[in-house]
N, C-alpha and C positions, 0 to 999 in steps of 0.2 A: 374430667370425671362426669357424669351425666348419671342422672337419677331416672326410674322409672318404676311407677306403680302400677299394682296388678290390676288389672279393670276386667280379664275374664280367666276361668279357671276350668280346664278339663283332668280329672284324675284317674290313671289305671295304676293295676298291677304287672311288670312281668317277670315272669319266671321264667328263664333262660332256654330255646328250644321251642316257647310259643307263639303264637299269634294273637295279639292282646287289641283291640280296637276300643276305641272309645268315640262316639258321634253325638250330633249334637246340632241339626241343622236349622230348627227355628224357634230360634229364640224372642227375647223380649224386644220390642221397636229400639232401645239405646242401643244395642249391638248388632241388629240383625241388620246383614248385609255389608257392615264396614268392616275395615283393617283388624278390628278386634275381636271379630267375632269367627270362634274356631267349630270346623265342622266338624273335622276329625280330627284323632289321634292316632296311630297307628305304633307298635312296636313290633320287631320282629326279627329271625336271623337274616344275613346278608347271603347271596348265592355261594361268596366265600362265608363258610360256618363260624369263622373265625371274628367277622365283623357284626355289629346290632345295627341295624338300621331304625332309624326314627323318621317319620314322617306327619308333619303338621300341614293341614290347609285349611284354609282363612276365606272369608266373602264368599261363600255358598250361593248356589242358586243361579250362578250367573248363563245369560244365554250365550250363544256363539256372537252374536252384537255386542253385548255389553264385555264381553270377555278381551273383545279388542282393544277396548278402552279403558279395563281394568287395570290398576298396578297397586305395589305394599304401600301400606301406609307410611311415609319417613318419618311419622312421629311415635309409631308403633314399634315395640322390639317382641321378638317373639323368642320364648326363653324353653329348652327342653331342661329338665330339672329331673336328677338321679339321686337315689337315696340306697346308696350301697351297707347301709348297717341295719336298717329295718324298724327308725324312729320316725320315719315319714318327715325327716326333713333332709333338707337337698344337701347332701356333699360335693357333689359334683354338677355345674351346670353350661351346658351350651347356648350361647347368645347369638340371635341373627336378628341385623340390623338393616333396613335398606337403605341405598342412598345413591342416588344420580344412576338408575339401572344397573346396580348391582347389587347383588346382595352379600353382606361383611359380616363373617361370622368371628366369633372367638370361645376358645375351648375346645374340650370340655379341662374347666380351670374350677379351682376351690372358690366359692364365692366370696368375696370381702364382707357380704354380708347374707340372711336367710329370710324368707317370709316374703309380705306383701310388698316390700319396696327393693329393688335391684338396682344396681350401681353399674355403670357399663364402664369398666377400667380402660381408661386409656393410656396405660403405663407402657411405656414403650417397651419393657421386658415381656409384656403379654403379646406374644404372637394374635394377627390378626390376617385371616384368609378370606377372599371371596372368589366371586362368580357369576358372571354378566346374568342376569334375568331373561329367561327365554323369553321368547314373543311368542304370542299365537300362533298357533299352526306350524311352528318351527320345530326341526331338529331338538332334543333338548341338549343344553349346553352344562357339561357336567366336568367340574375342576376335581382335580385332590390334590393334598399337601402331601409335603415331603414324608409327614409320618403317618400318610396312608390313609388320610379321612377326607372322601369324598362331600361331594356339594352339590347341591341343585336348586333352581329357582324358578318358579313361573307357573303359566297356568299349564291344569289335568285336567280330563276327562273325572267326573265327580265317580269315585269309586266304590263307593255304600251303595249298596241298593237297599231299599226299605219301601212298603207299599202301606203311603201314611193314609191314603184314603180307607183304604180296609181298616189300619188299626182305629182309625176315627169312627168306623160303623159299629167297631167289636166295643169303643167304649162306651159308646150312645145304645147299645143295646139292640142295635139294628143288624149284625152280625154276631156267631157264637166262635168265630174263631178267622185265621188267616186262610187265603185261598192257595189250592195248592200249585196255582202257579202265579206267583203277587207281579203287579204291576208298579214296576219300579218309579218310583214317584222323580227319583232325581235324575231319568235317563235324558241325554241331551244337554243338561246342566254340566257348569266346571265351575272349578275351584281352584283359587292362589295358591300354590304347594310349595314348600319349603323340606328337605330331604336331604337327612346326615348322614353317612354310614360310618360307624365309628368303630376299630378294633379293640375289641373288648379288653384285653390286656390292658386300656386305658382307663377302665375301671376299677383295676383292682384286683386281686384275686379272689373273686367271690360266684354264687352258684347263681343269686338271682339278687335283682335291683326292684326298687321301687322306682316308675317313670310316670312323669307326667308335665304336660306343655301348657306355658301361660303367656298371655297378649299382656303387655304392661307398655303402659302411655309415658311421653316423656313428660317430665314433671319441669 
């Protein structure tokens, strides 16, 4: 049993049928560019509408050269949190932990504790699934468990579009709004991505959920 402490957090609300995005690429020096630095969180219906997809991206602004060397931090756990009753407390979690070029997944399970500190439960009764981490410029490796959960981990082109230079100009009073065709600040950069596609029935008979992602450092 290992304990992890919260290091960085993004929160969003998902209503079934909508795409929700939370993004934060340029952070304080303490986390910027590190394995705990969450750049994006996405939640949306899968191609199979009976599934929901969660995506957490970390380690943003990677150049192609840097991407070749980039790895997930083995001291960082990425935790997807799901609140099914609207009280803003996680009722179920999916935990992703990298080790020796594979990403290991537990969940969705009921957490043994909630809040800023999480426990990675090594109880043999808890099923652990894994996927080999995809290398840069290689076809994505996807594994699917016997109960229909699919997993991916590896580098991806940064999907978030934002004209950061124009945004700064607006804040500084140098422009009155965004350009009709913006310039993608993050074009040509990559992220490390963890993707989990889960059958919706695993979260119970609910019309909507709250979902957020955290990165937590091993204590």
